C-alpha positions as CSV (number, residue, x, y, z in Angstrom):
1,M,-60.1,-37.5,-34.5
2,K,-59.3,-34.3,-32.5
3,R,-57.3,-31.9,-34.5
4,S,-53.8,-31.0,-33.2
5,Y,-52.4,-27.4,-33.2
6,Y,-49.0,-25.9,-32.9
7,S,-48.3,-25.6,-29.2
8,G,-45.2,-23.5,-29.1
9,R,-44.5,-19.8,-28.4
10,D,-43.0,-18.7,-31.7
11,F,-45.7,-16.9,-33.7
12,R,-43.7,-17.4,-36.9
13,R,-44.5,-21.1,-36.8
14,A,-48.2,-20.5,-36.5
15,S,-49.9,-21.7,-39.7
16,T,-53.4,-20.4,-39.0
17,I,-55.2,-17.6,-37.1
18,E,-56.3,-20.2,-34.5
19,E,-52.6,-21.1,-33.9
20,L,-51.8,-17.5,-33.5
21,R,-54.6,-17.2,-31.0
22,R,-53.1,-20.0,-28.9
23,V,-49.6,-18.4,-29.0
24,A,-51.2,-15.1,-27.8
25,M,-53.1,-16.9,-25.1
26,R,-49.9,-18.3,-23.6
27,R,-48.0,-15.0,-23.8
28,V,-50.4,-12.6,-22.0
29,P,-52.2,-12.9,-18.6
30,G,-55.7,-14.4,-18.6
31,F,-57.5,-11.1,-17.7
32,V,-56.0,-9.5,-20.9
33,F,-56.8,-12.4,-23.1
34,E,-60.4,-12.6,-21.8
35,Y,-60.8,-8.8,-22.6
36,V,-60.0,-9.7,-26.2
37,E,-62.0,-13.0,-26.3
38,G,-65.0,-12.4,-24.1
39,G,-68.6,-11.9,-25.3
40,S,-71.8,-10.9,-23.4
41,E,-73.9,-13.0,-21.2
42,D,-74.0,-16.7,-22.4
43,E,-71.8,-15.7,-25.4
44,V,-74.3,-17.2,-27.9
45,S,-73.7,-14.3,-30.4
46,L,-69.9,-14.9,-30.0
47,R,-70.2,-18.5,-30.9
48,R,-72.7,-17.8,-33.7
49,N,-70.3,-15.4,-35.4
50,R,-68.0,-18.4,-36.0
51,D,-70.6,-21.2,-36.5
52,V,-72.4,-19.4,-39.3
53,F,-69.4,-19.8,-41.7
54,E,-69.8,-23.6,-41.5
55,R,-73.4,-23.3,-42.9
56,I,-72.2,-21.2,-45.9
57,T,-70.7,-23.6,-48.5
58,W,-69.0,-23.2,-51.8
59,L,-70.0,-24.3,-55.3
60,P,-66.6,-24.1,-57.1
61,R,-66.0,-23.9,-60.8
62,T,-63.2,-26.1,-62.3
63,L,-61.0,-26.3,-65.5
64,V,-60.8,-22.5,-65.7
65,G,-57.1,-22.1,-66.3
66,L,-55.8,-19.6,-63.8
67,T,-52.7,-17.5,-62.9
68,M,-52.2,-16.0,-59.5
69,P,-55.6,-14.3,-58.5
70,E,-55.8,-10.6,-57.8
71,L,-57.0,-9.5,-54.3
72,S,-56.9,-5.8,-54.6
73,T,-60.1,-3.8,-54.4
74,N,-61.5,-0.3,-53.9
75,V,-63.4,0.7,-50.7
76,L,-64.7,4.3,-50.3
77,G,-62.3,5.6,-52.9
78,E,-59.3,3.9,-51.3
79,S,-57.3,1.3,-53.3
80,L,-56.6,-1.6,-50.9
81,H,-54.3,-4.6,-51.5
82,L,-56.7,-6.8,-49.6
83,P,-60.5,-6.5,-49.0
84,L,-59.8,-5.8,-45.3
85,V,-59.9,-2.9,-42.8
86,I,-58.4,-3.4,-39.3
87,A,-61.4,-2.8,-37.0
88,P,-61.4,-0.4,-34.0
89,T,-60.5,-2.1,-30.8
90,G,-59.7,-0.6,-27.4
91,F,-56.9,-1.0,-24.8
92,N,-54.5,-2.6,-27.3
93,G,-51.5,-1.3,-25.3
94,M,-52.3,-4.1,-22.8
95,L,-51.4,-6.7,-25.5
96,W,-48.2,-5.1,-26.7
97,P,-46.3,-1.9,-26.0
98,Q,-47.8,0.8,-28.3
99,G,-50.1,-1.9,-29.6
100,D,-52.2,0.5,-31.7
101,L,-49.2,1.8,-33.6
102,A,-48.0,-1.8,-34.2
103,L,-51.5,-2.6,-35.7
104,A,-51.4,0.6,-37.8
105,N,-47.9,-0.1,-39.1
106,A,-48.7,-3.7,-40.0
107,A,-51.9,-2.5,-41.8
108,A,-50.0,0.1,-43.8
109,S,-47.4,-2.4,-44.8
110,A,-50.2,-4.8,-46.0
111,G,-51.9,-1.9,-47.9
112,V,-55.1,-1.8,-45.8
113,P,-56.5,0.8,-43.5
114,F,-56.4,0.8,-39.7
115,T,-59.2,2.2,-37.5
116,L,-58.1,3.9,-34.3
117,S,-60.6,3.6,-31.5
118,T,-61.8,6.5,-29.2
119,V,-60.6,4.2,-26.3
120,S,-57.2,3.4,-27.9
121,N,-53.9,4.0,-26.1
122,Y,-52.5,6.1,-28.9
123,D,-53.2,9.7,-29.8
124,V,-55.0,10.1,-33.1
125,V,-53.3,13.4,-34.0
126,K,-49.9,11.9,-33.4
127,M,-50.7,8.8,-35.4
128,G,-52.1,10.9,-38.2
129,R,-48.8,12.7,-38.5
130,E,-46.8,9.4,-38.5
131,L,-49.1,7.6,-41.0
132,P,-50.8,10.3,-43.1
133,G,-53.8,9.2,-45.0
134,K,-53.7,5.6,-43.6
135,V,-55.8,5.9,-40.5
136,W,-59.6,5.9,-39.9
137,F,-61.0,7.1,-36.6
138,Q,-63.8,5.4,-34.6
139,L,-66.1,7.6,-32.5
140,Y,-68.2,6.6,-29.5
141,P,-70.8,9.4,-29.6
142,V,-70.5,10.3,-25.9
143,K,-73.1,12.0,-23.7
144,D,-71.3,15.3,-23.5
145,Q,-71.7,17.1,-26.8
146,K,-68.7,19.3,-26.4
147,T,-66.5,16.2,-25.8
148,A,-68.0,14.5,-28.9
149,D,-67.4,17.6,-31.0
150,R,-63.8,17.8,-29.8
151,L,-63.1,14.2,-30.7
152,V,-64.4,14.9,-34.2
153,E,-62.2,18.0,-34.4
154,R,-59.1,16.0,-33.4
155,A,-59.9,13.3,-36.0
156,A,-60.1,16.0,-38.7
157,E,-56.9,17.6,-37.3
158,A,-55.2,14.2,-37.7
159,G,-56.1,14.1,-41.4
160,C,-58.5,11.3,-41.0
161,T,-61.0,11.1,-44.0
162,K,-63.2,8.3,-42.6
163,L,-65.2,8.6,-39.3
164,V,-66.6,5.3,-38.0
165,V,-69.5,5.9,-35.6
166,T,-70.4,3.1,-33.3
167,S,-74.1,3.0,-32.9
168,D,-74.8,-0.1,-30.8
169,T,-73.7,1.0,-27.3
170,P,-76.6,2.8,-25.6
171,V,-75.6,0.7,-22.6
172,L,-72.6,-1.7,-22.1
173,G,-73.3,-5.3,-22.7
174,A,-73.1,-7.7,-19.7
175,R,-69.5,-8.9,-20.1
176,E,-69.6,-11.2,-17.2
177,W,-66.0,-12.4,-17.6
178,D,-65.0,-9.0,-16.1
179,R,-66.5,-10.0,-12.8
180,R,-64.3,-13.1,-12.7
181,N,-61.1,-11.1,-13.0
182,Y,-61.7,-7.9,-11.1
183,R,-62.8,-7.2,-7.5
184,E,-63.6,-3.6,-8.6
185,P,-62.9,-1.5,-11.7
186,M,-59.3,-1.8,-12.8
187,K,-58.4,-3.7,-9.6
188,L,-57.6,-7.3,-10.2
189,G,-58.7,-10.1,-8.0
190,F,-56.2,-12.3,-6.1
191,S,-56.2,-15.2,-8.6
192,S,-55.7,-12.8,-11.5
193,L,-52.8,-11.1,-9.8
194,L,-51.1,-14.5,-9.3
195,D,-51.6,-15.1,-13.0
196,V,-50.0,-11.8,-13.9
197,L,-46.9,-12.8,-11.8
198,A,-46.8,-16.0,-13.9
199,H,-46.2,-13.8,-17.0
200,P,-43.0,-11.9,-16.1
201,R,-42.1,-11.0,-19.7
202,W,-45.4,-9.3,-20.3
203,L,-45.2,-7.6,-16.9
204,R,-41.7,-6.3,-17.7
205,E,-42.6,-5.1,-21.2
206,V,-46.1,-3.7,-20.7
207,M,-46.8,-2.8,-17.1
208,I,-43.5,-2.0,-15.4
209,P,-42.3,0.9,-17.7
210,K,-45.4,3.2,-17.2
211,G,-48.2,1.2,-15.6
212,A,-51.4,0.5,-17.4
213,P,-51.6,2.3,-20.7
214,E,-53.7,5.5,-20.7
215,F,-56.6,6.3,-23.0
216,A,-54.6,8.8,-25.1
217,N,-57.6,10.4,-26.8
218,L,-59.4,11.1,-23.6
219,T,-56.6,12.7,-21.5
220,E,-57.7,16.3,-22.2
221,F,-61.1,15.6,-20.8
222,L,-59.8,14.1,-17.5
223,P,-58.8,16.2,-14.5
224,P,-55.1,17.2,-14.1
225,G,-53.2,14.5,-12.3
226,G,-56.0,12.1,-12.9
227,R,-55.2,10.7,-16.4
228,S,-54.6,7.1,-15.4
229,A,-56.3,4.2,-17.1
230,L,-58.7,3.9,-14.1
231,Q,-59.8,7.5,-14.6
232,G,-60.3,6.9,-18.3
233,V,-62.5,3.9,-17.5
234,R,-64.5,5.9,-15.0
235,F,-64.9,8.8,-17.4
236,M,-66.2,6.6,-20.2
237,G,-68.6,5.0,-17.7
238,T,-70.2,8.4,-17.2
239,Q,-70.4,9.1,-21.0
240,I,-72.5,6.1,-22.2
241,N,-75.2,7.8,-24.3
242,P,-78.6,6.0,-24.2
243,S,-80.3,8.9,-25.9
244,L,-78.3,8.6,-29.1
245,N,-80.6,8.7,-32.1
246,W,-80.9,9.4,-35.9
247,A,-81.1,13.1,-35.3
248,D,-77.7,13.0,-33.8
249,M,-76.4,11.2,-36.9
250,E,-77.9,14.0,-39.1
251,R,-76.1,16.6,-36.9
252,L,-72.8,14.7,-37.2
253,R,-73.2,14.4,-40.9
254,L,-73.4,18.2,-41.2
255,R,-70.4,18.6,-38.9
256,W,-68.1,16.0,-40.4
257,K,-66.7,16.8,-43.8
258,G,-65.2,13.5,-44.6
259,Q,-66.8,10.1,-45.2
260,L,-69.2,8.8,-42.5
261,I,-69.5,5.1,-41.7
262,L,-72.1,3.8,-39.2
263,K,-71.1,0.7,-37.4
264,G,-73.6,-1.6,-35.7
265,I,-76.3,-2.0,-38.3
266,L,-78.1,-5.3,-38.5
267,C,-81.4,-4.7,-40.3
268,V,-82.6,-3.4,-43.7
269,D,-84.6,-0.6,-42.1
270,D,-81.6,0.8,-40.3
271,A,-79.4,0.5,-43.4
272,Q,-82.0,2.5,-45.4
273,R,-82.0,5.2,-42.6
274,A,-78.2,5.3,-42.8
275,V,-78.6,6.1,-46.5
276,D,-81.2,8.8,-45.7
277,V,-78.9,10.6,-43.2
278,G,-76.1,10.7,-45.8
279,A,-73.8,7.9,-44.5
280,D,-71.2,6.7,-47.0
281,A,-71.0,3.2,-45.6
282,I,-72.2,0.9,-42.9
283,V,-70.6,-1.9,-41.0
284,L,-72.9,-4.9,-40.3
285,S,-71.8,-5.8,-36.8
286,N,-73.0,-7.3,-33.5
287,H,-70.0,-5.7,-31.8
288,G,-68.1,-9.0,-31.8
289,G,-70.8,-10.6,-29.6
290,R,-70.0,-8.2,-26.8
291,Q,-73.3,-6.3,-26.6
292,L,-76.7,-7.9,-27.0
293,D,-76.5,-11.7,-26.8
294,T,-78.4,-14.0,-29.2
295,T,-78.3,-11.5,-32.1
296,V,-77.8,-12.4,-35.7
297,S,-74.3,-12.3,-37.2
298,G,-73.5,-9.6,-39.7
299,I,-72.9,-12.0,-42.5
300,E,-76.4,-13.5,-42.0
301,V,-78.1,-10.3,-42.9
302,L,-75.5,-9.3,-45.5
303,P,-77.3,-10.5,-48.6
304,A,-80.6,-8.7,-47.8
305,I,-78.9,-5.5,-46.8
306,S,-76.5,-5.4,-49.7
307,A,-79.5,-6.0,-52.1
308,A,-81.4,-3.1,-50.4
309,V,-78.6,-0.4,-50.2
310,G,-75.5,-1.8,-51.8
311,D,-75.9,0.4,-54.9
312,R,-76.1,3.6,-52.8
313,M,-73.3,3.0,-50.2
314,S,-70.5,0.7,-49.3
315,V,-71.3,-2.3,-47.1
316,L,-68.7,-3.7,-44.7
317,V,-69.1,-6.6,-42.3
318,D,-67.4,-7.9,-39.2
319,G,-67.8,-10.7,-36.7
320,G,-65.9,-14.0,-36.4
321,F,-63.6,-13.9,-39.5
322,R,-60.7,-16.3,-39.0
323,R,-60.0,-17.7,-42.4
324,G,-59.4,-16.3,-45.9
325,S,-62.5,-18.4,-47.0
326,D,-64.6,-16.5,-44.4
327,I,-63.6,-13.2,-45.9
328,L,-64.3,-14.4,-49.5
329,K,-67.8,-15.7,-48.4
330,A,-68.6,-12.1,-47.3
331,I,-67.4,-10.7,-50.6
332,A,-69.5,-13.3,-52.5
333,L,-72.6,-12.4,-50.5
334,G,-72.3,-8.7,-51.2
335,A,-69.8,-7.1,-48.9
336,D,-67.3,-4.5,-50.2
337,G,-64.9,-5.4,-47.5
338,V,-64.4,-7.0,-44.1
339,M,-63.5,-5.4,-40.8
340,L,-61.0,-7.6,-39.0
341,G,-60.9,-7.4,-35.2
342,R,-59.8,-10.4,-33.1
343,A,-57.8,-12.1,-35.9
344,A,-55.4,-9.1,-36.0
345,L,-55.3,-8.9,-32.2
346,Y,-54.2,-12.5,-31.9
347,G,-51.2,-11.6,-34.1
348,L,-50.6,-8.5,-31.9
349,G,-50.7,-10.5,-28.7
350,A,-48.5,-13.2,-30.2
351,G,-45.8,-11.0,-31.7
352,G,-46.5,-7.3,-31.9
353,E,-46.3,-5.7,-35.3
354,E,-44.6,-8.7,-36.8
355,G,-47.3,-10.9,-35.4
356,V,-50.0,-8.8,-37.1
357,S,-48.2,-8.9,-40.4
358,H,-48.0,-12.7,-40.0
359,A,-51.7,-12.8,-39.4
360,L,-52.5,-10.7,-42.5
361,G,-50.0,-12.8,-44.5
362,L,-51.8,-16.0,-43.5
363,L,-55.1,-14.6,-44.6
364,R,-53.7,-13.4,-47.9
365,T,-52.3,-16.9,-48.7
366,E,-55.6,-18.5,-47.8
367,M,-57.6,-16.1,-49.9
368,E,-55.3,-16.7,-52.9
369,R,-55.7,-20.4,-52.6
370,V,-59.5,-20.3,-52.1
371,L,-59.9,-18.0,-55.1
372,T,-57.9,-20.4,-57.3
373,L,-59.9,-23.4,-56.1
374,L,-63.1,-21.5,-56.8
375,G,-62.0,-20.8,-60.4
376,C,-61.8,-17.0,-59.9
377,R,-59.1,-14.6,-61.2
378,S,-60.1,-11.7,-59.0
379,L,-62.5,-10.6,-56.4
380,E,-64.7,-9.2,-59.2
381,E,-65.5,-12.7,-60.3
382,I,-66.7,-13.9,-56.9
383,G,-70.5,-13.8,-56.2
384,P,-73.5,-15.6,-54.9
385,H,-73.5,-18.0,-57.8
386,L,-70.6,-19.7,-56.0
387,I,-72.4,-20.0,-52.6
388,R,-74.9,-22.5,-51.2
389,A,-76.2,-21.0,-48.0
């Protein structure tokens, strides 16, 4: 029998992340939602990121005698209320006005970090002043070294202590859904324009006040009078860095005085190289299925990588997490925490800051229930003995 889902528009009535996704899909135009949803090429990696969780099953313990389980943990010296970090994502201002700030505020309220992207719509220095000590910064190591150095300087100026370096974009993946919505960069096709007109509330709240949100962390690198979203897209198009290598990571390690996290690792050899260059943590990630198609999911390689380097650095993982049980499977298989991308964005698209808080609340409730059913009092009691993969 086909499962039914909540079909309304009130995010507060959504009882799962999937239902929040459906609320968000109705609220925003199709081209915005596809930017959030889409993967590369045939989207095999995108589907695999979800399908893999069905192949990882539990071996619960019973008759344990439990009280409310404890979900707090420590990641890179930070005490977190949940084993989560909000992942870096770009162009969030298209989902909700000042979307990055909404995500950051909801994360702070939930007691978890938020990672601001290089291609976010909110200035890192400004956010660092508003939420001191609660923001990580994600760096695309761009081609121009002076620009890259300046971005690192601004992250330090903002008070960020964690720098997340994305390593898996030597070229952009073939995100073919873009071609369906645009006739050329940042210029929508006719059918997409009609769809925008069918979403007047979004148009009134997001686009009409100031137009498409700017890439706030790139404005100083753009020509005067040319700081539009289109100019930001064109600038980043010129800054893709196919020559990025481990020597660049060594240089960055010397320059950055805080903790260094390499995102985009998917094999044991690269994880060991990350240890060698002095990284404090890695994120096992296939970029949400948006780069190389038919790659493994981060959680598939998690046990081997955790066994190889987990005693020398923190290991985080992302990709397809939609349920509290998904998150706990990652912890059981050796992750120190999970980076949450689309699940948080569905909440943002459905209801702004309140929607993100609702999403995190749903995941918290699910994790508490699953831990209880597994017979665990805390995250420390969960491990591979509870997993049949």
